[in-house]
C-alpha positions as CSV (number, residue, x, y, z in Angstrom):
1,M,-0.1,0.0,0.2
2,P,1.5,3.6,-1.0
3,S,2.3,6.0,2.1
4,P,0.0,8.8,2.4
5,I,0.9,11.9,0.6
6,D,2.3,14.8,2.6
7,I,-0.3,17.6,2.8
8,P,1.3,20.9,1.7
9,H,0.7,23.6,4.4
10,V,-1.4,25.9,2.4
11,L,-4.0,23.3,2.7
12,L,-3.6,22.9,6.4
13,A,-4.4,26.5,7.1
14,G,-8.1,26.7,6.2
15,P,-11.0,25.9,3.8
16,F,-10.1,25.8,-0.1
17,T,-11.5,24.6,-3.4
18,P,-10.7,21.5,-5.0
19,A,-9.0,23.7,-7.7
20,A,-6.7,25.1,-4.9
21,A,-6.0,21.5,-3.9
22,R,-5.0,20.2,-7.8
23,S,-2.6,23.1,-8.0
24,V,-0.7,22.0,-4.9
25,G,-0.7,18.2,-6.1
26,V,-3.8,16.9,-4.3
27,S,-6.4,15.4,-6.0
28,E,-9.8,15.3,-5.4
29,K,-9.9,11.7,-4.6
30,V,-7.5,12.3,-1.3
31,L,-10.0,15.1,-0.6
32,R,-12.5,12.3,-0.4
33,G,-10.5,10.5,2.0
34,K,-10.4,10.7,6.4
35,R,-7.5,13.6,6.4
36,F,-10.5,16.1,5.1
37,R,-14.1,17.2,5.0
38,R,-16.1,18.6,3.0
39,L,-18.0,22.2,4.3
40,F,-20.0,23.5,1.0
41,P,-19.8,22.0,-2.5
42,R,-16.4,22.8,-3.9
43,V,-15.3,23.5,-0.5
44,W,-13.1,21.3,1.9
45,V,-11.0,21.7,4.9
46,H,-8.4,19.5,6.8
47,I,-9.8,17.3,9.4
48,D,-7.5,18.8,12.5
49,H,-8.6,22.2,11.9
50,V,-10.6,24.1,13.9
51,M,-12.7,26.3,12.1
52,T,-13.0,30.4,13.2
53,G,-16.0,32.6,12.3
54,L,-13.6,34.2,9.8
55,D,-12.8,30.4,8.0
56,W,-16.9,30.1,7.7
57,I,-17.0,33.6,6.1
58,A,-14.1,32.5,4.0
59,A,-15.4,29.0,3.3
60,A,-18.7,30.5,2.2
61,T,-17.3,32.9,0.0
62,L,-15.5,30.0,-1.9
63,A,-18.9,28.6,-2.2
64,M,-20.7,31.2,-3.5
65,P,-20.6,32.5,-7.1
66,A,-18.8,35.7,-7.7
67,R,-21.8,37.7,-8.3
68,A,-23.0,36.6,-5.0
69,Q,-21.6,39.5,-2.4
70,L,-20.9,39.3,1.4
71,S,-23.3,41.3,3.1
72,H,-25.1,42.4,6.1
73,I,-24.0,41.7,9.8
74,T,-21.7,39.1,7.9
75,R,-19.8,41.4,6.1
76,I,-19.3,43.5,9.5
77,Q,-18.0,40.4,10.9
78,A,-15.4,40.2,8.3
79,L,-13.7,42.9,9.3
80,G,-13.6,41.6,12.7
81,L,-16.3,42.3,14.7
82,D,-17.0,39.3,17.2
83,F,-20.6,40.0,17.8
84,G,-24.2,39.3,16.2
85,A,-25.1,35.8,14.9
86,T,-22.5,33.9,12.6
87,K,-24.8,32.0,11.2
88,P,-26.7,31.7,8.5
89,L,-23.8,33.4,6.6
90,R,-25.4,36.5,4.5
91,F,-24.9,37.2,1.0
92,T,-26.7,39.8,-1.6
93,V,-27.2,38.8,-5.0
94,A,-28.8,41.2,-8.2
95,G,-31.9,39.4,-9.8
96,D,-32.4,35.9,-9.4
97,L,-29.9,32.8,-8.0
98,H,-31.5,29.7,-7.6
99,L,-29.0,28.1,-4.9
100,D,-29.9,26.7,-1.7
101,L,-26.9,26.0,0.5
102,D,-27.2,25.3,4.2
103,D,-26.0,27.9,6.7
104,I,-26.0,30.6,3.7
105,F,-29.0,33.1,3.6
106,L,-28.8,34.6,0.2
107,H,-30.6,38.1,-0.2
108,R,-32.2,39.3,-3.8
109,T,-32.4,42.9,-5.3
110,E,-32.9,44.7,-8.3
111,V,-30.1,46.8,-7.6
112,L,-26.5,46.0,-5.8
113,P,-25.6,48.4,-3.3
114,P,-22.3,50.1,-3.4
115,L,-19.4,47.3,-3.5
116,D,-15.6,47.0,-2.5
117,D,-13.4,43.9,-3.1
118,V,-14.8,42.2,-0.3
119,G,-18.5,42.6,-0.8
120,V,-21.1,45.3,-0.1
121,T,-19.5,48.3,1.5
122,P,-19.5,48.3,5.4
123,A,-21.7,51.5,5.1
124,A,-24.2,49.1,2.8
125,A,-23.9,46.4,4.9
126,F,-24.6,48.8,8.4
127,I,-27.9,50.0,6.7
128,Q,-29.1,46.3,5.7
129,Y,-28.2,45.0,9.3
130,C,-30.6,47.9,10.8
131,A,-33.5,46.2,9.1
132,D,-34.0,43.9,11.6
133,A,-31.8,44.8,14.6
134,R,-32.7,45.9,17.9
135,M,-31.8,49.8,18.6
136,I,-29.2,48.8,21.4
137,D,-27.5,46.3,19.0
138,A,-27.2,48.8,16.2
139,I,-25.6,51.5,18.5
140,K,-23.0,49.1,19.7
141,V,-22.3,47.8,15.7
142,G,-22.4,51.4,14.7
143,D,-20.0,52.6,17.0
144,W,-17.7,49.8,16.3
145,L,-17.7,50.9,12.5
146,L,-17.1,54.6,13.2
147,H,-14.0,53.7,15.2
148,G,-12.3,51.6,13.1
149,R,-13.2,54.1,10.5
150,H,-14.8,51.6,8.1
151,M,-17.8,54.0,7.4
152,T,-18.5,57.6,8.2
153,L,-22.0,59.1,9.7
154,L,-22.4,61.3,6.2
155,E,-21.4,58.4,4.1
156,V,-24.6,56.1,6.1
157,A,-26.8,59.0,5.8
158,E,-26.4,59.9,2.0
159,L,-26.4,56.4,1.2
160,A,-29.6,55.8,2.8
161,R,-31.1,58.7,1.3
162,R,-30.3,57.7,-1.9
163,D,-31.4,54.4,-1.7
164,H,-34.4,55.2,0.5
165,W,-36.2,51.9,-1.0
166,R,-33.7,49.7,0.7
167,P,-34.7,47.5,3.6
168,G,-32.9,49.2,6.5
169,A,-32.5,52.6,5.2
170,R,-35.5,54.1,7.2
171,Q,-34.3,52.8,10.4
172,V,-30.8,53.3,10.3
173,R,-31.6,57.3,10.1
174,R,-33.3,56.6,13.7
175,V,-30.0,55.0,14.8
176,L,-27.4,57.6,13.1
177,H,-27.6,60.3,15.9
178,H,-27.0,58.1,18.4
179,L,-23.7,56.6,17.6
180,D,-20.3,58.0,18.5
181,G,-17.0,56.8,17.2
182,G,-15.0,57.8,20.3
183,S,-16.3,54.1,22.2
184,R,-13.7,51.8,22.3
185,S,-15.6,48.7,22.9
186,L,-19.0,47.3,22.8
187,K,-19.9,47.4,26.1
188,E,-18.9,51.1,26.4
189,S,-21.5,51.5,23.9
190,E,-24.2,49.3,25.6
191,T,-23.9,51.3,28.7
192,R,-24.0,54.7,27.2
193,A,-27.1,53.8,25.2
194,V,-28.7,52.4,28.2
195,L,-27.7,55.6,30.2
196,V,-29.1,57.8,27.4
197,F,-32.6,56.0,26.6
198,S,-33.4,56.0,30.5
199,G,-33.4,60.0,30.1
200,L,-30.0,60.5,31.8
201,P,-27.6,63.4,30.4
202,K,-25.5,62.2,27.5
203,P,-21.9,61.5,29.0
204,D,-18.8,62.6,27.4
205,V,-16.9,59.6,25.4
206,N,-13.3,58.9,26.1
207,R,-12.2,62.4,27.2
208,D,-9.5,63.1,29.4
209,V,-9.8,64.4,32.8
210,R,-8.1,67.2,34.5
211,N,-7.5,68.9,38.0
212,G,-7.7,72.0,38.7
213,R,-4.3,73.0,37.8
214,G,-5.0,71.6,34.2
215,E,-2.9,68.5,35.1
216,L,-3.8,65.0,33.4
217,L,-5.5,62.5,36.1
218,G,-6.2,60.1,33.1
219,Y,-8.7,59.3,30.5
220,G,-12.4,58.3,31.2
221,D,-14.8,55.9,29.3
222,L,-17.9,58.0,30.2
223,V,-17.4,61.2,31.8
224,Y,-19.8,63.8,33.5
225,L,-17.9,66.6,33.3
226,L,-20.4,68.8,35.3
227,W,-20.9,66.5,37.8
228,K,-17.2,64.8,38.5
229,L,-18.6,61.4,37.8
230,L,-16.7,58.6,36.0
231,V,-18.8,55.7,34.9
232,E,-15.8,52.9,33.7
233,Y,-16.4,49.7,32.0
234,E,-14.6,47.1,33.8
235,G,-13.4,44.2,31.2
236,R,-11.8,40.8,32.1
237,Q,-8.4,41.9,31.5
238,H,-8.7,44.6,34.5
239,L,-9.0,41.1,36.7
240,T,-6.7,38.9,34.7
241,D,-3.8,41.8,33.7
242,L,-1.7,42.5,36.8
243,S,0.0,46.0,35.3
244,Q,-3.9,46.6,34.2
245,W,-4.8,45.9,38.2
246,N,-2.2,48.1,39.4
247,S,-2.8,50.9,36.8
248,D,-6.4,51.2,37.7
249,I,-5.5,51.4,41.1
250,D,-3.1,54.3,40.8
251,R,-5.7,56.1,38.4
252,Y,-8.6,55.7,40.3
253,Q,-6.8,56.8,43.6
254,D,-5.7,60.1,41.7
255,F,-9.4,60.7,40.5
256,R,-10.7,60.1,43.8
257,D,-7.6,62.5,45.3
258,D,-9.3,65.0,42.9
259,G,-12.7,64.7,44.6
260,W,-14.4,62.4,41.5
261,R,-16.9,59.8,41.9
262,Y,-17.1,56.9,39.7
263,V,-19.0,53.9,38.5
264,Q,-17.3,50.6,37.5
265,V,-19.5,48.8,35.2
266,T,-19.2,45.3,34.8
267,N,-21.2,42.3,32.4
268,E,-23.2,41.5,35.3
269,K,-24.1,44.9,36.1
270,L,-24.9,45.3,32.1
271,D,-27.1,42.1,32.6
272,T,-29.7,44.5,35.1
273,P,-29.5,47.7,33.3
274,K,-32.3,49.3,35.4
275,K,-30.0,48.6,38.3
276,L,-26.8,50.0,36.8
277,V,-29.0,53.6,35.3
278,A,-30.3,53.8,39.2
279,E,-26.7,53.3,40.2
280,V,-25.4,56.2,38.1
281,Y,-28.0,58.6,38.8
282,R,-28.0,58.1,42.6
283,Q,-24.0,59.2,41.8
284,L,-25.0,61.9,39.8
285,V,-27.3,63.4,42.7
286,S,-24.3,63.4,45.1
287,G,-22.9,65.3,42.8
288,G,-25.2,67.9,42.2
289,Y,-27.5,66.6,39.2
290,D,-31.0,68.0,40.1
291,G,-32.4,67.4,36.3
292,P,-34.7,64.6,36.0
293,A,-34.9,61.2,37.0
294,P,-34.6,58.1,35.1
295,V,-37.8,57.0,33.2
296,F,-38.2,53.4,31.9
297,G,-41.2,53.9,29.9
298,D,-41.6,53.6,25.7
299,R,-38.2,55.2,24.8
300,W,-36.2,52.7,27.3
301,A,-38.3,49.5,25.5
302,A,-37.5,51.2,22.3
303,L,-33.4,50.3,23.2
304,F,-34.3,46.7,23.7
305,A,-36.8,46.1,20.5
306,P,-36.3,46.3,16.5
307,I,-35.7,49.8,15.2
308,R,-38.9,50.9,14.1
309,S,-39.2,52.5,10.7
310,S,-42.5,54.6,11.2
311,G,-45.6,55.4,13.2
312,E,-45.9,57.9,15.8
313,L,-44.2,56.2,18.5
314,A,-41.3,56.0,16.9
315,S,-41.1,59.6,16.0
316,K,-41.2,60.1,19.6
317,I,-38.6,57.6,20.8
318,A,-36.0,58.2,17.7
């Protein structure tokens, strides 16, 4: 019995087509053996390769015809976003295309949105995403795209105005003024959203904080300058990274010495957003805030619901 052929490294690193295998001397007969598995028609992977989200996007792209464009949340995830449903993998095609593949959803349109060398543009993908997204998720994803300079507010607004008939165009217009590209994480965006939609003042995002002599004390995630209150999201790295932990201790001491208070936000606190809002409100009042208390009514509920595109209530809460 002949010895198994050596597998070229390029076929060990991720999904590939039979044509790519043939180009390095591996036949389709070998692919049908025990060392490979088929992901889609015409797409294979080595049995030992652990598939990532980006691998699945690459595999689906290989499986689809060239005129099918990567789109919706899948296009945004191709940029590195680690959020949202990873399946089905979404593509958009102009006209008709009869193709039914597991874990792939094909959207059809008469006219394609703007394209780049990967698929639809990030701005177009964001509009598509907003058609069905919850407001809070659209804010998180939109902030992420702005922060990474994958799109601009003007680009999205102009595209939504020009292609007002597209799914998501009306919804995205209700999202844009809630976005802030200064946000450095999805959790920061989520925290800001729950504070603002409760009716509390909008905090400054990732700004420097200085004492009365103008000396830099540090940077705050969400800053209420008038009331000397910081709202800080504490990710897991703050607990597991010793240098980060020590840096945080020194930074918070400097803030306290200058009379600043702070609310530390965790994933657990975000799981009970009303309690988090109440905590921030109490600290604001302690700092002299005398504005409205938080309200958990229609506007609050709209944050956790799909974005409305029309109606009197939508205009009130947008």
